[in-house]
C-alpha positions in Angstrom: 64.5 -10.7 133.8 64.6 -7.4 131.9 66.1 -8.0 128.5 68.6 -5.7 126.7 66.0 -4.1 124.5 63.8 -3.2 127.4 66.7 -1.8 129.4 67.8 0.3 126.4 64.3 1.6 126.0 64.2 2.7 129.7 67.5 4.6 129.1 66.3 6.2 125.8 63.2 7.5 127.4 65.3 10.2 129.1 68.5 10.0 127.1 67.9 9.4 123.3 71.6 10.0 122.7 72.7 7.2 125.0 75.7 5.1 124.0 73.7 1.9 123.2 76.8 0.0 122.1 78.5 0.6 125.5 75.4 -0.6 127.5 75.0 -3.6 125.1 78.6 -4.7 125.6 78.3 -4.3 129.4 75.0 -6.3 129.4 76.7 -9.1 127.3 79.8 -9.1 129.5 77.9 -9.2 132.7 75.7 -12.1 131.5 78.8 -14.0 130.4 80.6 -13.5 133.7 77.6 -14.5 135.8 76.6 -17.4 133.6 75.8 -20.5 135.8 75.5 -18.4 139.0 72.1 -18.5 140.8 70.5 -16.3 143.4 69.1 -17.9 146.6 65.6 -17.5 145.1 66.6 -19.9 142.2 66.7 -17.1 139.6 69.8 -16.5 137.4 72.2 -14.2 139.3 72.4 -11.7 136.4 68.7 -10.7 137.0 70.0 -8.7 140.0 72.5 -6.4 138.3 69.9 -5.8 135.5 67.3 -4.9 138.1 69.7 -2.5 139.8 70.4 -0.8 136.5 66.7 -0.5 135.9 66.2 1.2 139.3 68.9 3.8 138.3 67.2 4.6 135.1 64.3 5.8 137.2 66.7 8.5 138.4 67.7 9.3 134.8 71.4 8.7 135.5 74.3 8.8 133.0 75.5 5.8 130.9 78.6 5.2 133.2 76.4 4.7 136.2 74.0 2.3 134.3 77.0 0.3 133.1 78.5 0.2 136.6 75.2 -1.3 137.8 75.4 -4.1 135.2 79.0 -4.9 136.2 78.9 -4.0 139.9 79.3 -7.7 141.1 81.7 -8.9 138.4 85.0 -8.1 140.1 83.8 -9.5 143.4 81.9 -12.6 142.3 83.4 -13.7 139.0 86.9 -14.2 137.3 86.7 -10.6 136.0 89.4 -8.2 137.1 89.8 -4.4 137.5 92.3 -4.3 134.6 89.9 -6.3 132.3 87.0 -4.0 133.0 89.3 -0.9 132.5 90.5 -2.4 129.1 87.0 -3.3 127.9 85.1 -0.2 129.1 87.0 2.7 130.7 89.0 3.7 133.7 86.0 5.7 135.0 83.8 2.6 134.9 86.4 0.3 136.3 87.0 2.7 139.3 83.2 2.9 139.9 82.8 -0.9 139.8 85.8 -1.2 142.2 84.3 1.4 144.5 81.0 -0.5 144.7 82.9 -3.8 145.3 84.8 -2.3 148.2 81.5 -1.0 149.8 79.9 -4.4 149.4 82.8 -6.0 151.3 82.3 -3.6 154.3 80.6 -5.4 157.3 78.6 -2.4 158.3 76.6 -4.2 161.1 79.6 -5.5 163.0 81.1 -4.3 166.3 81.0 -0.6 167.2 84.6 0.3 166.5 84.8 -1.7 163.3 81.4 -0.3 162.2 82.8 3.2 162.7 85.9 2.4 160.7 83.8 0.9 157.9 81.4 3.8 157.9 84.4 6.1 157.6 85.5 4.1 154.5 82.0 4.4 153.1 82.0 8.2 153.4 85.5 8.4 151.9 84.3 6.3 148.9 81.4 8.7 148.5 83.8 11.7 148.6 85.7 10.3 145.5 82.6 9.7 143.4 79.0 9.9 144.7 77.7 7.6 142.0 79.3 4.7 143.9 76.8 5.1 146.7 73.9 5.6 144.2 74.7 2.2 142.8 75.0 0.7 146.2 71.7 2.1 147.4 70.0 0.7 144.3 71.7 -2.6 145.0 70.4 -2.6 148.6 66.9 -1.6 147.4 66.6 -4.6 145.1 68.1 -7.0 147.7 65.5 -5.7 150.2 62.7 -6.2 147.6 63.8 -9.8 147.2 64.8 -10.5 150.8 62.3 -13.3 151.4 64.7 -15.8 149.8 67.3 -15.3 152.5 67.7 -17.2 155.7 65.7 -15.6 158.6 68.9 -14.5 160.5 70.3 -13.0 157.4 67.1 -11.1 156.7 67.2 -9.7 160.3 70.8 -8.5 159.8 70.2 -6.9 156.4 67.0 -5.2 157.7 68.7 -3.7 160.7 71.6 -2.5 158.6 69.2 -1.0 156.1 67.2 0.8 158.8 70.3 2.1 160.6 72.6 3.0 157.7 71.2 2.9 154.1 67.7 4.3 154.7 68.9 7.5 156.6 71.7 7.9 154.1 69.2 7.9 151.2 67.2 10.5 153.1 70.3 12.6 153.8 71.0 12.6 150.1 67.5 13.9 149.4 66.1 10.6 147.9 63.1 10.5 150.2 61.2 8.0 148.1 64.0 5.5 148.4 64.4 6.2 152.2 60.7 5.5 152.7 60.7 2.3 150.7 63.9 1.0 152.4 62.4 1.7 155.8 59.2 0.0 155.0 60.9 -3.1 153.5 63.1 -3.3 156.6 60.1 -2.7 158.9 58.3 -5.7 157.3 61.2 -7.9 158.5 61.9 -6.4 161.9 58.4 -6.0 163.1 55.9 -7.6 160.8 53.1 -7.7 163.4 53.2 -3.9 163.9 53.2 -3.3 160.1 50.3 -5.6 159.5 48.4 -4.0 162.3 48.8 -0.5 160.7 47.7 -1.8 157.3 44.6 -3.4 158.9 43.7 -0.2 160.5 44.2 1.7 157.3 41.7 -0.7 155.6 39.2 -0.2 158.4 39.6 3.6 158.2 39.1 3.6 154.4 36.0 1.5 154.8 34.6 3.9 157.4 35.6 7.2 155.9 35.7 6.4 152.2 38.6 7.1 149.9 40.1 10.1 151.8 43.0 10.6 149.3 40.7 10.9 146.3 38.3 13.2 148.1 40.9 15.6 149.5 42.8 15.6 146.2 39.6 16.6 144.4 38.9 19.3 147.1 42.4 20.9 146.5 42.0 20.7 142.7 38.6 22.4 142.9 40.1 25.3 144.9 43.0 25.7 142.4 40.6 25.6 139.4 38.8 28.6 140.9 42.0 30.7 140.7 43.2 29.4 137.3 46.5 28.1 138.7 48.1 25.5 136.5 49.2 22.7 138.9 49.0 19.0 139.4 47.8 17.5 142.7 49.0 14.1 144.1 47.9 12.4 147.3 48.8 9.2 149.2 48.6 7.6 152.6 51.9 7.6 154.4 54.0 4.5 154.6 53.4 2.1 157.5 56.8 2.7 159.0 56.4 6.5 158.9 53.2 6.1 160.8 54.7 3.6 163.3 57.6 6.0 164.0 55.2 8.9 164.7 53.2 6.7 167.0 56.3 5.8 169.0 57.8 9.3 169.1 54.5 11.0 170.2 53.3 8.0 172.3 50.0 8.1 170.4 47.6 5.4 169.4 46.6 5.1 165.7 43.2 6.6 166.4 44.7 9.7 167.8 47.4 10.1 165.1 46.8 13.0 162.7 48.2 13.8 159.3 48.5 10.2 158.0 47.8 11.5 154.5 50.3 13.5 152.4 49.5 15.6 149.4 51.8 17.3 146.8 51.0 20.2 144.6 53.4 20.6 141.6 53.3 23.9 139.7 55.4 25.9 137.2 56.8 28.9 139.1 58.0 29.9 142.5 55.4 32.7 142.6 52.7 30.0 142.0 53.9 28.1 145.0 53.1 31.0 147.3 49.8 31.7 145.5 48.8 28.1 146.1 49.8 28.3 149.7 47.4 31.3 150.1 44.6 29.4 148.4 45.0 26.4 150.7 45.2 28.5 153.9 42.2 30.6 152.8 40.1 27.4 152.3 41.4 25.3 155.3 42.6 26.3 158.8 46.4 26.0 159.1 47.8 24.0 162.0 50.0 26.3 164.2 53.7 25.3 164.2 53.4 23.0 161.2 54.6 25.4 158.5 58.1 25.2 156.9 59.4 27.2 154.0 62.3 25.3 152.4 62.1 27.5 149.3 63.5 30.6 151.0 65.6 28.4 153.3 66.7 25.3 151.3 68.2 22.2 152.8 71.8 21.4 152.3 71.0 18.6 149.8 69.2 21.1 147.5 65.7 20.3 148.7 63.1 23.1 148.2 59.5 23.0 149.0 56.8 24.6 151.1 55.3 22.3 153.8 52.1 23.1 155.6 49.5 21.1 157.6 45.9 22.0 157.5 42.6 20.7 159.0 40.9 19.2 156.0 37.7 17.1 155.7 36.1 16.1 159.0 38.9 17.9 160.8 41.5 15.3 159.6 44.9 16.9 159.5 46.7 16.6 156.1 50.2 17.7 155.1 50.5 19.5 151.8 53.9 20.0 150.0 54.0 22.7 147.4 56.9 23.0 144.9 57.8 23.7 141.2 58.5 20.9 138.7 62.3 21.6 138.9 62.2 21.6 142.7 60.3 18.3 142.5 63.0 16.7 140.3 65.6 17.5 143.0 63.2 16.3 145.7 62.8 13.0 143.9 66.4 12.5 142.9 68.2 14.4 145.7 71.9 14.8 145.1 71.6 12.4 142.2 69.9 15.2 140.2 73.4 16.5 139.4 73.8 13.6 136.9 70.3 13.5 135.5 69.8 13.4 131.7 66.9 14.5 129.5 66.8 14.4 125.7 70.4 13.3 125.7 71.7 16.3 127.6 72.8 16.8 131.2 69.9 18.6 132.9 71.0 22.0 134.3 68.6 22.1 137.2 69.3 25.4 139.1 68.3 23.7 142.4 70.5 20.6 142.1 73.3 20.8 144.7 76.9 20.4 143.8 77.7 16.9 145.1 81.3 17.7 145.9 80.3 20.6 148.2 77.6 18.4 149.8 79.9 15.5 150.5 82.6 17.9 151.8 80.2 19.0 154.5 79.9 15.4 155.7 83.5 14.3 155.4 85.4 17.4 156.6 86.0 15.9 160.1 86.8 12.3 159.2 90.5 12.6 160.2 90.0 14.4 163.5 87.7 12.0 165.4 88.0 8.7 167.1 85.6 5.8 166.3 82.9 6.5 168.9 82.9 10.3 168.2 82.8 9.7 164.4 79.8 7.3 164.7 78.0 9.9 166.9 78.7 12.6 164.4 77.5 10.6 161.5 74.2 9.6 163.2 73.6 13.2 164.3 74.2 14.4 160.7 72.0 11.8 159.1 69.0 11.5 161.4 68.2 15.1 162.3 65.7 17.6 160.8 66.8 21.2 160.5 66.0 24.7 161.9 67.0 27.9 160.2 68.3 30.9 162.2 69.7 34.3 161.3 72.9 36.1 162.1 72.5 39.9 163.1 73.5 40.6 159.4 70.6 38.5 158.1 72.6 35.5 156.9 70.9 32.1 157.3 72.5 29.4 159.4 71.2 25.8 159.0 71.3 23.7 162.1 70.0 20.4 163.4 66.7 20.4 165.2 67.3 21.0 168.9 70.5 23.0 168.3 71.6 25.6 170.8 73.4 29.0 170.5 76.7 27.1 171.0 75.9 25.0 167.9 75.1 28.3 166.1 78.5 29.7 167.1 80.4 26.7 165.8 78.4 26.6 162.6 79.7 30.2 161.9 83.3 29.4 162.6 85.3 27.2 165.0 87.0 30.3 166.4 83.7 31.9 167.2 82.5 28.7 169.0 85.7 28.3 171.0 85.5 31.9 172.3 81.8 32.0 172.9 80.7 33.2 176.4 77.0 34.0 175.9 74.3 34.7 173.4 71.3 36.8 172.6 68.3 35.4 170.8 66.0 38.0 169.3 67.8 40.6 171.4 67.3 38.8 174.7 70.2 37.2 176.6 69.7 33.5 177.0 71.6 30.5 178.5 73.9 28.7 176.0 71.8 25.5 176.4 68.6 27.2 175.0 67.0 25.3 172.2 66.7 27.4 169.0 63.6 27.7 166.9 63.0 28.5 163.3 63.4 32.1 162.3 65.1 33.4 165.4 68.0 35.9 165.2 71.1 34.8 167.2 73.9 37.1 168.3 77.1 35.4 169.7 79.1 37.2 172.3 82.8 36.2 172.5 85.7 37.0 174.8 89.4 36.7 174.3 90.9 33.9 176.2 87.7 31.9 176.5 88.1 28.1 175.8 85.6 25.3 175.4 84.6 23.6 178.6 83.9 19.9 179.1 80.3 20.6 180.0 79.7 22.0 176.5 79.7 18.4 175.0 76.3 17.9 176.8 74.9 21.2 175.6 75.6 21.0 171.8 73.7 18.7 169.5 75.4 19.0 166.1 78.3 16.8 165.1 80.4 19.8 164.0 80.2 21.4 167.4 80.9 18.2 169.3 83.9 17.5 167.1 85.4 21.0 167.6 84.9 20.9 171.3 86.5 17.5 171.7 89.4 18.6 169.6 90.0 21.7 171.7 89.7 19.8 175.0 92.2 17.2 173.8 94.6 20.0 172.9 94.2 21.8 176.2 94.4 18.6 178.3 97.2 16.8 176.6 100.2 18.8 177.9 98.7 18.9 181.4 98.0 15.1 181.3 101.6 14.4 180.1 103.1 16.3 183.0 100.8 14.6 185.5 101.6 11.2 184.0 105.3 11.8 184.3 105.0 12.5 188.0 102.8 9.4 188.6 105.1 7.1 186.6 108.2 8.5 188.3 106.6 7.9 191.7 105.7 4.4 190.7 109.3 3.7 189.5 110.7 5.1 192.8 108.4 2.8 194.7 110.0 -0.3 193.2 113.6 1.1 193.2 113.9 1.6 189.5 114.8 4.6 187.4 112.4 6.0 184.8 114.1 6.4 181.4 113.0 7.3 177.9 113.9 3.9 176.7 111.8 2.2 179.5 108.8 4.4 178.6 109.2 3.6 174.8 109.3 -0.1 175.6 106.2 0.1 177.9 104.3 2.1 175.3 105.0 -0.6 172.7 104.0 -3.4 175.1 100.8 -1.5 176.0 99.9 -0.9 172.4 100.1 2.9 172.6 101.5 5.2 169.8 104.5 6.4 171.8 105.7 7.3 175.2 104.0 10.8 175.1 100.7 9.1 174.4 101.4 6.6 177.2 102.0 9.5 179.7 99.0 11.4 178.5 96.7 8.3 179.1 98.2 7.8 182.6 97.7 11.5 183.4 94.1 11.3 182.2 93.4 8.3 184.4 92.7 6.1 181.4 95.6 3.8 182.4 97.0 3.2 185.9 100.7 4.0 186.3 101.4 0.6 187.9 100.7 -1.0 184.5 104.1 0.3 183.3 105.8 -1.5 186.2 103.7 -4.7 185.6 104.7 -5.0 182.0 108.4 -4.0 182.4 109.3 -5.5 185.8 106.6 -8.1 186.7 108.9 -9.7 189.3 109.0 -6.5 191.4 105.5 -5.2 190.7 104.0 -3.9 194.1 101.6 -6.9 194.7 102.0 -6.4 198.4 100.1 -3.2 198.3 97.1 -4.7 196.7 94.8 -3.0 199.2 96.2 0.4 198.1 95.9 -0.5 194.4 92.2 -1.4 195.0 91.4 2.1 196.3 89.2 4.2 194.0 91.3 7.3 194.4 94.9 7.6 193.1 97.3 10.0 194.8 96.8 9.3 198.5 99.5 8.2 200.9 99.3 4.7 202.3 98.0 6.0 205.7 95.6 8.6 204.3 91.8 8.1 204.5 89.4 10.1 202.4 85.8 11.2 202.0 83.7 13.1 199.4 82.9 16.8 200.1 79.2 17.4 200.6 79.4 20.9 199.1 80.2 19.6 195.6 79.6 15.9 195.8 82.4 14.8 193.4 81.6 11.8 191.3 83.8 9.3 189.6 84.7 10.6 186.2 85.1 14.3 187.3 88.4 16.1 187.8 89.1 16.2 191.6 91.6 17.6 194.1 92.0 16.8 197.8 92.3 19.1 200.9 94.2 17.4 203.8 92.9 17.8 207.4 95.2 16.9 210.3 93.8 13.7 211.9 90.8 13.6 209.5 92.5 12.5 206.2 91.7 14.0 202.9 88.4 15.6 201.7 87.9 15.3 198.0 86.4 18.2 196.0 85.7 18.7 192.3 88.3 20.9 190.7 85.8 23.7 190.1 84.3 23.7 193.6 83.9 27.3 194.9 84.8 26.0 198.5 88.4 25.7 197.3 88.8 29.4 197.2 89.4 29.6 201.0 92.4 27.2 200.6 94.1 29.2 197.9 96.9 30.4 200.2 97.4 27.0 201.8 99.0 25.1 198.9 100.7 22.6 201.3 97.2 21.1 202.1 96.4 20.4 198.4 96.6 16.8 197.2 96.7 16.0 193.5 94.1 13.2 193.0 92.2 11.3 190.3 89.7 8.5 190.2 91.0 5.0 189.4 88.9 3.7 186.5 86.6 0.8 187.4 87.5 0.9 191.1 85.0 3.4 192.5 82.1 2.6 194.7 79.0 1.3 192.8 76.7 3.9 194.5 77.4 7.6 195.0 74.9 10.3 195.9 74.2 13.6 194.1 71.5 16.3 194.5 69.3 17.8 191.8 67.4 21.1 191.9 64.2 20.5 189.8 61.5 23.0 188.8 58.4 21.1 187.4 54.9 21.8 186.4 52.3 21.8 189.2 50.0 19.3 187.4 48.5 16.0 188.4 50.9 13.0 187.7 54.0 15.1 186.9 55.9 14.2 190.1 55.2 10.5 189.5 56.4 10.8 185.9 59.7 12.5 187.2 60.2 9.7 189.7 59.6 7.1 187.0 62.1 8.7 184.7 64.8 8.6 187.4 64.0 4.9 188.1 64.1 4.1 184.4 67.7 5.3 184.3 68.5 2.8 187.1 69.0 5.6 189.7 67.5 5.5 193.2 65.8 8.4 195.0 67.0 8.6 198.6 65.4 11.9 199.6 63.0 14.5 198.2 62.4 17.9 199.7 59.8 20.5 198.5 61.6 23.8 198.5 59.1 26.2 196.9 55.5 25.9 195.6 53.7 28.2 193.1 50.3 27.9 191.4 51.9 26.7 188.2 55.3 25.3 189.2 57.0 23.9 192.2 60.7 23.4 193.1 62.2 20.2 194.5 65.5 19.1 195.9 66.0 15.5 194.9 68.9 13.3 196.3 69.7 10.3 194.2 72.1 7.4 194.2 74.1 6.9 191.0 77.3 5.3 189.7 79.4 8.1 188.3 79.2 11.4 186.4 78.1 9.7 183.1 75.2 8.1 185.0 74.3 11.5 186.3 74.3 13.0 182.8 72.0 10.2 181.6 69.5 11.0 184.4 69.6 14.8 183.8 69.2 14.3 180.0 66.2 12.1 180.5 64.6 14.7 182.8 65.5 17.6 180.5 63.7 15.9 177.7 60.5 15.7 179.7 58.2 18.6 178.7 56.9 19.1 182.2 60.4 19.8 183.6 61.1 23.5 183.3 64.5 23.6 184.9 67.1 21.2 186.2 70.5 21.8 187.8 73.0 19.9 189.9 73.2 21.3 193.4 76.5 22.8 194.6 75.7 23.9 198.1 78.5 25.8 200.0 76.4 25.8 203.2 76.9 22.0 203.5 80.0 21.1 205.5 82.9 19.5 203.6 
């Protein structure tokens, strides 16, 4: 265990003016509170808080954070209390310790809805004082370093939790070194065979090619010496998990994987960074598409650096990062650089991001989203890389990789996003689903009266845009759903000879665990809840059990004697908004609400039937048609068919519509469950590089 003198020496290395008495008292208090407690490894428990404090000294953090690390388990695991810690140390330290205790008690790897709620609490704790999560990350890092003493099932749980939550969170905070170590420690538990395989291949490669890191580092230093640039060069092989992830993402074997070595050049000035870039590109051939300038376009967490990949010795690709010493401090500590000390003074690093502004960008939507949407937003925010695009005035907008002009519009302002109708990229009009690339100029075209459409959810990729679209759709739909719900419930009450009253609705809302009667009607109108449930909970003795065959029908809103069928022109699927058109002697034909074929019935309102799908009651198989344009290369068609099959959809017909030397166009009829299933299939096909275009077919030439 690190003794008190060694810990104080670690702190004095960067903060000679440290309050040694405060740290000494915390060390003694923690040792006393944990006396007699043992870790599963058999070591005294207090070795853990001391190790956590030592990890935080590597980030040169303030005394309050070091003391919090020493005490972070006292309130939870000993007879210590918040009031005692506050009395002995300070309110600031007591609140930090209490914040870490609350985070420790969150079961972050539990069920989806609870996980989302706990994740929300985690982010709210971060918003109060970011040092809480810095201590928690150091706590998790030490636990992962000593994970072998845990039971196998506990190891697996902690490793998954680390991989899914804490590692990406560390990366999002700019602490890349911690992210890489957490990922690799978790990888060792989750897939030890794969990790060992990569390490063995590294050893073989080093035996065959010699010490590549040393040789390439010497090459770069030699080139810089020729130009008298004062810089330090570091090199290393990338972590096993980083290599494994690239192998999975790019579907490559180890032998085909490039840039498995990374090099860093640290210099004094920003001007030197660009001079070094010129030297490297002059000496080695740059790899197209692998250059990023985060100095002129910094990341939100303050990260600045130039990244380039070049073909080095023997054609091996190597990634080189170029940055100044101040930039490197932020790159190593991330958001934590805000609290860093040197020579007893808070370091005023011009590149350190304001933690309050940074955390505000992550927590601004916490109160507006449900559990599932919140988890989706958090994962999008934490796992994505970035692209940088320009407004027509030259302002830089940071977006997640894969973002579209719609994401760009919402990033500027929610009002711009809501009223967006089209966009121009580099002066050319493009579809709203176009994927943006670094350096493009984007102009958003708006129109008064435009509102977000449900299909936009599938177009945008950023959490901010998805949240804003869902909020707008909820606002637009709520009043309409409430009116529709009222009619459905009134008809159901009339069916059993009862009168619908406000009191009856309030009672039903309480019994069905909804907020109030308005929310109940909204859910019924949105087809989330059948109207008959109100009767079943209020009047079970008169619930219409005799009409079971009607209740089992997949479409709600038909008369007892009405039959129905899906229109072939729009092929409505469960989950879509629908309307019926009645035909004498033929029943009702169901169309999607936006089907162009409905225009011919605009003056025949008596034939329109208000319908919606009954959740969970639709047919297990429905057909839909897709218009595909794919590359005319060997194996592409087979790959497309395999992708459809992998999504559990079945191809029932395939027609070649047009063939060109480089592309050909197909009409594919598939069997699917519902509209969500269709979206899964289309998303999988859109992600395939050999698929140029994909669209759902709406064919007015087909008879209803």
